[in-house]
C-alpha positions as CSV (number, residue, x, y, z in Angstrom):
1,M,28.6,-4.7,-40.2
2,L,28.8,-0.9,-40.0
3,Q,25.4,-0.5,-38.6
4,R,26.0,-3.1,-36.0
5,F,29.2,-1.3,-35.0
6,L,27.3,2.1,-34.7
7,D,24.7,0.4,-32.6
8,I,27.4,-0.8,-30.2
9,L,29.2,2.5,-30.1
10,L,26.2,4.9,-29.9
11,G,23.5,2.5,-28.8
12,K,20.3,1.3,-30.5
13,P,17.7,3.7,-31.6
14,L,15.1,4.8,-29.0
15,P,11.4,5.5,-29.8
16,N,9.9,8.9,-29.5
17,E,7.7,7.6,-26.6
18,Q,10.9,7.3,-24.4
19,T,11.6,11.1,-24.6
20,S,10.3,11.7,-21.1
21,H,12.8,9.1,-19.8
22,E,15.6,11.0,-21.5
23,K,15.4,14.0,-19.1
24,Y,17.4,15.0,-15.9
25,N,16.3,14.8,-12.4
26,V,17.9,16.9,-9.8
27,L,20.7,14.6,-9.0
28,F,21.8,14.0,-12.5
29,G,20.9,17.6,-13.6
30,L,23.2,19.0,-11.0
31,A,26.0,16.7,-12.2
32,I,25.6,17.8,-15.8
33,M,25.0,21.5,-15.2
34,A,27.6,21.9,-12.3
35,S,30.5,20.5,-14.2
36,D,31.3,23.7,-16.2
37,A,30.7,26.1,-13.3
38,I,32.5,24.4,-10.5
39,S,35.4,23.3,-12.7
40,S,36.1,26.9,-13.4
41,V,37.7,27.0,-9.9
42,A,40.5,24.9,-11.3
43,Y,41.7,27.8,-13.3
44,A,39.8,31.0,-12.1
45,A,42.0,31.6,-9.1
46,E,45.1,31.0,-11.1
47,E,43.9,33.5,-13.8
48,I,43.6,36.1,-11.1
49,L,47.0,35.4,-9.6
50,L,48.6,35.3,-13.1
51,V,47.6,39.0,-13.5
52,L,48.5,40.0,-9.9
53,I,51.6,38.2,-8.7
54,G,54.1,39.4,-11.3
55,V,53.3,43.1,-10.3
56,L,52.4,43.0,-6.7
57,G,54.5,40.1,-5.3
58,L,53.2,38.7,-2.0
59,T,50.6,41.5,-1.8
60,A,48.8,39.6,-4.7
61,Y,47.5,37.0,-2.3
62,T,45.6,39.7,-0.2
63,W,44.0,41.1,-3.4
64,L,43.2,37.6,-4.6
65,G,40.8,37.4,-1.5
66,W,39.3,40.8,-2.2
67,I,38.7,40.1,-5.9
68,S,37.3,36.6,-5.1
69,L,34.7,38.4,-2.8
70,M,33.7,40.7,-5.6
71,I,33.2,37.8,-8.0
72,I,31.2,36.0,-5.3
73,G,29.0,39.0,-4.9
74,L,28.4,39.0,-8.7
75,L,27.6,35.3,-8.4
76,F,24.9,36.1,-5.9
77,I,23.3,38.7,-8.1
78,L,23.4,36.5,-11.1
79,T,21.9,33.5,-9.2
80,V,18.9,35.5,-8.1
81,S,18.4,37.0,-11.6
82,Y,18.5,33.7,-13.4
83,I,16.1,32.1,-10.9
84,Q,13.7,34.8,-12.1
85,I,14.4,33.8,-15.7
86,I,13.6,30.2,-15.1
87,R,10.3,31.3,-13.3
88,A,9.3,33.6,-16.3
89,Y,10.5,31.4,-19.2
90,P,10.0,27.7,-18.5
91,Q,10.3,26.8,-22.1
92,G,14.0,27.4,-22.0
93,G,16.2,29.3,-24.4
94,G,17.7,31.5,-21.5
95,A,19.1,34.9,-22.6
96,Y,18.2,34.3,-26.2
97,I,14.5,34.0,-25.6
98,V,14.5,36.8,-23.0
99,A,16.3,39.3,-25.2
100,K,14.3,38.4,-28.3
101,E,10.9,38.7,-26.8
102,N,11.7,41.9,-24.8
103,L,14.5,43.8,-26.7
104,G,13.9,42.7,-30.3
105,V,15.1,40.1,-32.7
106,R,18.7,41.6,-33.2
107,P,19.4,41.7,-29.4
108,G,18.2,38.2,-29.2
109,L,20.5,37.0,-32.0
110,V,23.4,38.8,-30.2
111,A,22.6,36.9,-27.1
112,A,22.4,33.6,-28.9
113,S,25.6,34.2,-30.8
114,S,27.4,35.1,-27.6
115,L,26.2,32.0,-25.8
116,L,27.0,29.7,-28.8
117,I,30.6,31.0,-28.8
118,D,30.7,30.6,-25.1
119,Y,29.7,26.9,-25.4
120,I,32.3,26.3,-28.0
121,L,35.0,27.9,-25.9
122,T,33.8,25.9,-22.9
123,V,34.6,22.6,-24.7
124,A,38.0,23.9,-26.0
125,V,39.1,25.5,-22.6
126,S,37.8,22.7,-20.3
127,A,39.3,19.9,-22.4
128,S,42.6,21.8,-22.6
129,A,42.5,22.5,-18.8
130,G,41.7,19.0,-18.0
131,I,44.8,17.7,-19.8
132,A,46.9,20.4,-18.2
133,A,45.8,19.1,-14.8
134,M,46.8,15.7,-15.8
135,I,50.1,16.9,-17.1
136,S,50.7,18.5,-13.7
137,A,50.6,15.1,-12.0
138,F,52.2,13.2,-14.9
139,P,54.6,15.5,-16.8
140,E,55.6,12.9,-19.4
141,L,52.3,13.4,-21.0
142,G,53.1,17.0,-22.1
143,T,54.4,16.0,-25.5
144,H,51.0,14.6,-26.5
145,K,48.9,17.4,-25.1
146,I,47.0,18.4,-28.3
147,S,46.3,14.9,-29.5
148,L,44.9,14.0,-26.0
149,V,42.6,17.0,-25.9
150,I,41.3,16.1,-29.4
151,G,40.8,12.5,-28.4
152,L,38.9,13.4,-25.3
153,I,36.6,15.7,-27.2
154,I,35.8,12.8,-29.5
155,I,35.2,10.4,-26.5
156,L,32.7,13.0,-25.0
157,T,31.0,13.4,-28.4
158,I,30.4,9.6,-28.5
159,L,29.1,9.5,-25.0
160,N,26.7,12.4,-25.6
161,L,25.4,10.9,-28.8
162,R,24.3,7.9,-26.7
163,G,21.6,10.1,-25.2
164,V,20.8,12.2,-22.1
165,S,20.0,9.3,-19.8
166,E,23.3,7.3,-20.4
167,S,25.6,10.4,-20.5
168,S,24.1,11.8,-17.2
169,K,24.7,8.5,-15.4
170,I,28.2,8.2,-16.8
171,F,29.2,11.9,-15.9
172,S,27.5,12.1,-12.5
173,I,30.0,9.9,-10.7
174,P,33.1,11.9,-11.5
175,T,31.4,15.2,-10.8
176,Y,30.4,14.2,-7.3
177,L,33.8,12.7,-6.6
178,F,35.4,16.0,-7.6
179,I,32.9,17.9,-5.3
180,L,33.7,15.5,-2.5
181,G,37.5,15.9,-3.1
182,M,37.3,19.7,-3.2
183,I,35.2,20.0,0.0
184,S,37.5,17.5,1.8
185,M,40.7,19.5,0.7
186,I,39.1,22.9,1.7
187,I,38.0,21.7,5.1
188,Y,41.1,19.8,5.9
189,G,43.3,22.6,4.4
190,F,41.8,25.2,6.8
191,I,42.3,22.9,9.8
192,K,45.8,22.0,8.8
193,F,46.7,25.7,8.3
194,S,45.1,26.8,11.5
195,L,47.0,24.1,13.5
196,Y,50.4,23.9,11.7
197,G,50.6,26.9,9.4
198,A,51.8,26.7,5.8
199,V,54.2,24.0,4.6
200,A,57.0,24.7,2.1
201,P,55.5,25.5,-1.3
202,M,55.5,22.9,-4.0
203,V,57.0,25.6,-6.4
204,N,59.9,27.5,-4.9
205,T,59.8,30.5,-7.2
206,P,61.1,33.9,-6.0
207,I,58.1,36.4,-5.8
208,K,59.0,40.1,-6.3
209,A,57.0,43.1,-6.8
210,T,57.7,44.8,-10.1
211,G,55.1,47.5,-10.1
212,T,52.3,49.2,-8.0
213,L,48.6,48.6,-7.5
214,T,46.4,50.4,-9.9
215,I,42.6,50.3,-10.6
216,F,43.4,48.9,-14.0
217,L,45.4,46.0,-12.6
218,I,42.5,45.1,-10.3
219,L,40.0,45.4,-13.2
220,R,42.2,43.1,-15.2
221,A,42.4,40.5,-12.5
222,F,38.6,40.8,-11.9
223,S,38.0,40.2,-15.6
224,S,40.2,37.1,-15.6
225,G,38.5,35.7,-12.5
226,C,35.1,36.1,-13.9
227,S,35.6,32.8,-15.9
228,A,34.5,31.2,-12.6
229,L,30.9,32.3,-13.4
230,T,30.8,30.7,-16.8
231,G,28.2,27.9,-17.0
232,L,25.5,29.6,-14.7
233,E,23.3,30.4,-17.7
234,A,23.2,26.6,-18.8
235,V,20.4,25.9,-16.4
236,S,18.0,28.5,-17.7
237,N,18.8,27.4,-21.2
238,A,17.9,23.9,-20.6
239,V,14.8,24.0,-18.4
240,P,12.8,21.7,-20.7
241,S,15.6,19.0,-20.3
242,F,14.5,18.6,-16.6
243,K,11.8,16.2,-15.6
244,E,8.5,17.6,-14.2
245,P,8.1,19.8,-12.4
246,S,10.8,21.2,-14.6
247,Q,10.9,24.8,-13.2
248,R,11.1,23.6,-9.6
249,N,13.9,21.1,-10.4
250,A,15.8,23.7,-12.3
251,K,15.6,26.2,-9.6
252,I,16.9,23.6,-7.1
253,V,19.8,22.9,-9.4
254,M,20.5,26.6,-9.8
255,I,20.6,27.3,-6.1
256,S,22.7,24.1,-5.4
257,L,25.1,25.1,-8.2
258,S,25.7,28.6,-7.0
259,S,26.2,27.3,-3.4
260,L,28.9,24.9,-4.6
261,I,30.6,27.6,-6.6
262,L,30.7,29.9,-3.6
263,F,32.2,27.3,-1.3
264,I,34.7,25.9,-3.7
265,F,35.9,29.1,-5.4
266,G,36.0,31.0,-2.1
267,G,37.8,28.1,-0.4
268,T,40.4,27.5,-3.0
269,S,41.1,31.2,-3.3
270,L,41.8,31.4,0.4
271,L,44.0,28.2,0.3
272,A,46.0,29.6,-2.5
273,R,46.8,32.6,-0.3
274,F,47.6,30.5,2.7
275,Y,49.9,28.0,0.8
276,H,51.4,30.6,-1.6
277,A,50.6,28.9,-4.9
278,V,52.4,30.4,-7.9
279,P,51.1,30.1,-11.4
280,T,53.6,28.2,-13.5
281,E,53.5,26.6,-17.0
282,N,53.5,23.0,-15.9
283,V,52.0,22.9,-12.5
284,T,48.6,24.4,-11.8
285,V,47.7,26.4,-8.8
286,L,45.2,23.7,-7.8
287,A,47.8,21.1,-7.9
288,Q,50.1,23.2,-5.6
289,I,47.1,23.8,-3.2
290,A,46.5,20.0,-3.1
291,F,50.4,19.4,-2.5
292,G,50.3,21.9,0.4
293,V,47.2,20.2,2.0
294,F,47.9,16.5,1.3
295,G,51.6,16.2,0.2
296,K,52.2,13.6,-2.5
297,S,49.7,11.3,-0.9
298,F,46.8,9.4,-2.4
299,M,44.5,12.4,-2.0
300,Y,46.9,14.6,-4.0
301,Y,46.5,12.3,-7.1
302,F,42.8,11.9,-6.3
303,I,42.4,15.8,-6.6
304,Q,44.5,15.8,-9.7
305,I,42.6,13.0,-11.5
306,T,39.1,14.2,-10.5
307,T,40.0,17.7,-11.5
308,A,41.1,16.5,-14.9
309,I,38.0,14.5,-15.2
310,I,35.7,17.4,-14.1
311,L,37.3,19.8,-16.5
312,L,36.4,17.2,-19.2
313,M,32.9,17.0,-17.8
314,A,32.7,20.7,-17.9
315,C,32.6,20.2,-21.7
316,N,29.4,18.4,-21.1
317,T,27.5,21.5,-19.9
318,A,28.2,22.8,-23.4
319,F,27.2,19.4,-25.0
320,T,23.9,20.0,-23.2
321,G,23.4,23.7,-23.7
322,F,24.7,24.2,-27.3
323,P,22.4,21.6,-29.0
324,M,19.3,22.9,-26.9
325,L,20.1,26.5,-27.8
326,M,20.5,25.6,-31.5
327,Y,17.3,23.7,-31.4
328,V,15.5,26.9,-30.1
329,V,17.2,29.2,-32.6
330,A,16.5,26.8,-35.5
331,R,12.9,26.4,-34.4
332,D,12.6,30.1,-34.8
333,G,14.1,29.9,-38.4
334,F,17.5,31.5,-37.6
335,A,19.5,28.4,-38.0
336,P,19.3,25.3,-40.3
337,R,16.2,23.2,-39.5
338,Q,18.5,20.1,-39.2
339,F,19.3,21.3,-35.7
340,T,15.7,20.6,-34.6
341,I,15.8,16.9,-35.5
342,K,16.6,14.4,-32.8
343,G,19.0,11.6,-33.6
344,K,18.6,7.9,-33.0
345,R,19.1,8.3,-29.2
346,L,16.8,11.2,-28.9
347,S,19.5,13.7,-28.5
348,F,20.1,16.7,-31.0
349,S,23.0,14.9,-32.6
350,I,23.8,17.4,-35.3
351,G,24.3,20.2,-32.7
352,I,26.6,17.8,-30.7
353,E,28.6,17.0,-33.8
354,V,29.0,20.6,-34.9
355,L,30.0,21.8,-31.4
356,S,32.8,19.2,-31.0
357,T,34.1,19.8,-34.5
358,I,34.5,23.5,-34.1
359,A,36.0,23.2,-30.6
360,A,38.5,20.7,-32.0
361,I,39.5,23.2,-34.6
362,L,40.1,25.9,-31.9
363,V,42.2,23.5,-29.8
364,L,44.4,22.9,-32.9
365,I,44.7,26.7,-33.7
366,F,45.6,27.6,-30.2
367,K,47.6,24.6,-29.4
368,A,45.5,23.6,-26.4
369,D,46.8,26.5,-24.5
370,V,44.4,27.6,-21.7
371,H,45.9,31.0,-21.1
372,S,45.5,31.8,-24.9
373,L,41.9,30.6,-24.9
374,I,40.7,32.2,-21.6
375,P,40.6,35.9,-23.1
376,L,38.1,34.7,-25.6
377,Y,35.9,33.1,-22.9
378,S,34.1,35.5,-20.7
379,V,33.1,38.3,-23.3
380,G,30.2,36.2,-24.8
381,V,28.8,34.9,-21.6
382,F,28.7,38.3,-19.9
383,L,27.3,40.1,-22.9
384,S,24.4,37.5,-22.7
385,F,24.1,38.0,-19.0
386,T,23.6,41.8,-19.7
387,L,21.0,41.3,-22.4
388,A,19.1,38.7,-20.3
389,Q,19.0,41.0,-17.2
390,T,18.0,44.1,-19.3
391,G,15.2,42.0,-21.0
392,M,13.9,40.8,-17.8
393,V,13.5,44.4,-16.4
394,L,11.3,45.1,-19.5
395,H,9.5,41.9,-19.0
396,W,8.5,42.8,-15.4
397,R,7.5,46.3,-16.5
398,T,5.3,45.0,-19.1
399,S,3.7,42.2,-17.2
400,K,3.1,44.2,-14.1
401,E,2.3,41.0,-12.1
402,P,2.1,41.3,-8.3
403,G,5.7,42.0,-7.0
404,W,6.9,43.2,-10.3
405,K,8.8,46.2,-9.0
406,K,10.9,44.1,-6.6
407,R,11.7,41.6,-9.5
408,A,12.5,44.4,-11.9
409,A,14.8,46.0,-9.2
410,I,16.6,42.6,-8.9
411,N,17.2,42.3,-12.5
412,G,18.0,46.0,-12.9
413,I,20.8,45.6,-10.4
414,G,22.0,42.6,-12.3
415,A,21.9,44.5,-15.6
416,I,24.0,47.3,-14.1
417,V,26.6,45.0,-12.6
418,T,26.9,42.8,-15.6
419,I,27.1,45.6,-18.2
420,I,29.9,47.2,-16.1
421,T,31.6,43.7,-15.9
422,T,31.2,43.3,-19.7
423,F,32.9,46.7,-20.5
424,I,35.8,45.8,-18.1
425,I,36.2,42.4,-19.8
426,I,36.2,44.0,-23.3
427,Y,38.6,46.7,-22.2
428,E,41.0,44.4,-20.6
429,K,40.8,41.4,-22.9
430,A,40.3,43.0,-26.2
431,L,44.0,43.0,-27.3
432,A,44.5,39.6,-25.7
433,G,42.2,38.0,-28.2
434,A,38.7,39.0,-27.2
435,W,38.5,41.1,-30.3
436,I,38.0,37.8,-32.2
437,V,34.7,37.2,-30.3
438,L,33.6,40.8,-30.9
439,V,34.1,40.4,-34.7
440,L,32.5,37.0,-34.7
441,I,29.3,37.9,-33.0
442,P,27.9,40.4,-35.6
443,I,29.0,38.0,-38.3
444,I,27.0,35.2,-36.8
445,V,24.1,37.6,-36.3
446,V,24.2,38.5,-40.0
447,I,24.3,34.8,-41.0
448,M,21.4,34.0,-38.8
449,A,19.3,36.8,-40.1
450,S,20.1,35.8,-43.6
451,I,18.9,32.2,-42.9
452,K,15.6,33.6,-41.5
453,R,15.1,35.7,-44.5
454,H,15.9,32.7,-46.9
455,Y,13.3,30.5,-45.0
456,N,10.7,33.2,-45.1
457,Q,11.2,33.7,-49.0
458,V,11.1,30.0,-49.6
459,A,8.0,29.7,-47.5
460,E,6.3,32.6,-49.4
461,K,7.1,31.1,-52.8
462,L,5.9,27.6,-51.8
463,R,2.7,28.8,-50.1
464,A,-0.4,27.7,-52.0
465,T,-3.4,30.1,-51.9
466,K,-6.9,28.9,-51.5
467,E,-7.5,30.0,-55.1
468,E,-4.6,28.0,-56.4
469,I,-5.7,24.8,-54.5
470,L,-9.2,25.2,-56.1
471,T,-7.9,25.8,-59.6
472,I,-5.2,23.2,-59.8
473,K,-6.2,20.2,-61.9
474,L,-4.5,17.2,-60.4
475,G,-5.9,14.9,-63.1
476,K,-4.5,16.9,-65.9
477,P,-2.8,14.4,-68.3
478,F,0.8,15.1,-69.6
479,T,2.5,13.6,-72.6
480,H,5.7,12.0,-71.2
481,I,9.1,12.0,-73.0
482,C,11.6,9.7,-71.3
483,I,15.3,10.2,-71.8
484,I,17.8,7.6,-70.6
485,P,21.5,8.4,-70.8
486,I,23.4,5.2,-71.4
487,A,27.1,4.4,-71.7
488,S,26.6,0.7,-72.9
489,L,23.9,-2.0,-73.0
490,T,24.0,-3.5,-69.5
491,K,21.4,-5.2,-67.3
492,A,20.9,-1.9,-65.5
493,T,20.3,0.1,-68.7
494,L,18.0,-2.7,-70.2
495,E,15.8,-2.7,-67.1
496,A,15.8,1.1,-67.1
497,L,14.6,1.2,-70.7
498,Q,11.9,-1.5,-70.0
499,Y,10.7,0.7,-67.2
500,A,10.7,3.9,-69.2
501,R,8.7,2.2,-72.0
502,S,6.1,1.0,-69.5
503,I,5.4,4.7,-68.8
504,T,5.4,6.2,-72.2
505,P,6.0,5.2,-75.9
506,N,8.2,8.3,-76.2
507,V,11.6,7.0,-75.1
508,I,15.0,8.3,-76.2
509,A,18.2,6.5,-75.3
510,L,21.0,9.1,-75.4
511,N,24.7,8.2,-75.6
512,V,27.7,10.5,-75.5
513,S,31.0,8.7,-76.1
514,I,34.7,9.8,-76.2
515,D,35.6,6.5,-78.1
516,K,34.2,6.1,-81.7
517,N,34.8,2.3,-81.5
518,A,32.8,2.1,-78.3
519,M,30.1,4.1,-79.9
520,E,29.9,1.8,-83.0
521,K,29.9,-1.2,-80.8
522,L,26.9,0.2,-78.8
523,E,25.1,0.9,-82.2
524,S,25.8,-2.6,-83.4
525,R,24.4,-4.2,-80.1
526,W,21.4,-1.8,-80.3
527,N,20.4,-3.3,-83.7
528,E,20.2,-6.8,-82.0
529,L,17.4,-5.3,-79.8
530,D,13.8,-5.9,-80.8
531,T,12.7,-2.3,-80.0
532,D,11.6,0.9,-81.7
533,I,13.1,3.1,-79.0
534,L,15.2,5.8,-80.5
535,L,19.0,5.7,-79.9
536,V,20.8,8.9,-80.3
537,T,24.7,8.7,-80.2
538,K,27.0,11.6,-80.2
539,Y,30.8,11.6,-80.3
540,S,32.7,13.9,-78.0
541,P,36.1,14.7,-79.4
542,Y,37.1,16.7,-76.4
543,R,36.5,13.8,-74.0
544,R,33.7,15.5,-72.1
545,I,30.5,13.4,-71.1
546,V,28.4,15.5,-68.8
547,S,28.4,18.8,-70.6
548,P,27.2,17.3,-74.0
549,L,24.5,15.2,-72.4
550,L,23.2,18.3,-70.6
551,G,23.2,20.2,-73.7
552,Y,21.3,17.6,-75.7
553,I,18.8,17.1,-72.8
554,K,18.3,20.9,-72.6
555,I,17.6,21.1,-76.4
556,I,14.8,18.4,-76.1
557,A,13.4,20.1,-73.0
558,D,13.3,23.6,-74.6
559,A,11.4,22.1,-77.5
560,A,8.7,20.5,-75.4
561,S,5.3,22.1,-75.0
562,E,3.4,23.0,-71.8
563,D,1.6,19.7,-72.0
564,E,4.8,17.6,-72.2
565,K,7.0,16.6,-69.3
566,I,10.6,15.5,-69.7
567,T,11.7,12.7,-67.4
568,V,15.4,11.8,-67.3
569,I,15.8,8.3,-66.0
570,L,19.3,7.6,-64.7
571,P,20.2,3.9,-64.4
572,Q,22.3,3.3,-61.2
573,F,23.5,0.0,-60.0
574,I,23.8,-0.6,-56.3
575,T,26.5,-2.7,-54.7
576,N,26.2,-4.5,-51.3
577,K,29.6,-3.3,-50.2
578,W,29.5,0.0,-48.2
579,W,32.4,1.4,-50.2
580,G,31.0,0.3,-53.6
581,N,29.2,3.6,-54.4
582,L,32.6,5.5,-53.9
583,L,33.9,3.8,-57.0
584,H,30.9,4.1,-59.4
585,N,28.0,6.4,-60.4
586,H,29.9,9.7,-60.5
587,T,28.5,10.7,-63.9
588,G,24.9,10.0,-62.7
589,F,25.5,12.2,-59.6
590,F,26.7,15.2,-61.7
591,L,24.0,14.9,-64.1
592,R,21.4,14.8,-61.4
593,E,22.8,17.8,-59.6
594,S,23.0,19.8,-62.8
595,L,19.6,18.8,-64.2
596,L,17.8,19.9,-60.9
597,N,18.3,23.6,-62.1
598,N,16.0,23.0,-65.0
599,S,12.3,23.5,-64.1
600,N,10.9,21.6,-67.0
601,I,12.9,18.3,-66.3
602,V,12.0,15.5,-63.8
603,I,14.9,13.3,-62.6
604,S,14.4,9.8,-61.7
605,T,16.9,7.1,-60.5
606,Y,16.3,3.5,-61.6
607,P,18.3,1.4,-59.1
608,Y,19.7,-2.0,-60.1
609,H,20.9,-4.0,-57.3
610,L,23.9,-6.2,-57.8
611,N,24.2,-9.6,-55.9
612,D,27.7,-9.2,-54.6
613,D,29.4,-12.4,-53.2
């Protein structure tokens, strides 16, 4: 029943041969990769105004335009730079691979840690912003904000576990509806403003200047608006996820994505200036722009609903990028190997589940507040941008292929611009919460290095040399001693005893009892058996079972010679009910886990299947 439910929920397992079908073409790839980057316009302009408007008053709208131009210029530089990364590293991995191969392992791990944190924050921020957009249109939902965000993360997790092919088809429709809605709003908004001017703003809040313009104010606003550029790196990380020719398709998606960001972010920034949108707690800037352009018509609600959906779809960029990056990192031995295993639907399901779990915890901690999460957002992604650009400069200098100087210059400009931006973001956002990311990155790097060191040590200890292979005697006989812990004479223990006796005549049945009457009853029933198997019974006056059993087994194991092998056979009955094992077999579990620490003991489980009605 449970398996049938999971098949309906997640889909039936797919064979390995279908892997090539579980990749993106340009149309679906753009829908998946664009969602994070283009959805950032739903809050990027708002974050800039949030910094400026309380200080500059109406002058904030002028500087919104200039700062938006600065960010668009940075977008152009990053686009050209990442196209070069796609060209040079078609195997994917993005900033992590570039930094690791050109700058060293530690910078590579810093890039990977930065991106992983960014992907987690993408899910938390985008889901929270999506619900915020919905609450702008339907304020009565505000009391359920956190539970709605968590619920939507769960839904996205399930959809992604169904596989690339299905998730891309599901998510492409709302992505293109959002793009269509935004393009329509921007074009119609410009036409309407040029013909009729601005209408009365949706939020009539008095705007007064309380300070003066400073370079630090501009830098703070610029660092807040840089959230519009998050998601650009996802394409270079996931090049292998595109259908062949993967490089060409990834480049087309990258150029298309940047063009959309330029038009939508630039257009909404200008419309925010024309229609005097003011950041407030319950009504987003984008909602105010849509009201100024369309009024409370069908298109207003269309913009709000598609914005909410695209912000949720933005999470899907992370659901694509995080598992793929974890796969690459784990393949190199810096993360648990489980992240390299594909699930039943050919997706990296463990990466998906880990991402959604951590993101949900962040939503709970920060109470789904977008403005609290945003300061954590851009540090990681711009740090990875910087490492990727610097690594590419060294890559071109080393390769010296035709045209390498021009390519190195492009990435060099990108490195300079992104490192300046990174320092600006760290300086302006550190006290607002970015310090958390700066602390987490070195911790994650240390953990990754420790995992790699552990895998190397285990591999070295397990490595069999040629001499060891030649000298090992696989046919060497051992004298077996079987020990069977029993609580009473049941069908399960009787069959386990019979199995043990078929292996060796040296069988010991070991009983530790906290009840003398139960122990005497066992001894009486044992005498009814026609067997010469030795029964050893021990009374435990302090009501402990596992510790005395372990002690007696260890005594026997320590007394064994090199030619003797101790095998502990644990009888275990299996119920047909899915919840049955939760109610039984706890003693056997603790015995098994404890005995694994003894190098001279082999543990075997003898299953006895009950025919449940």
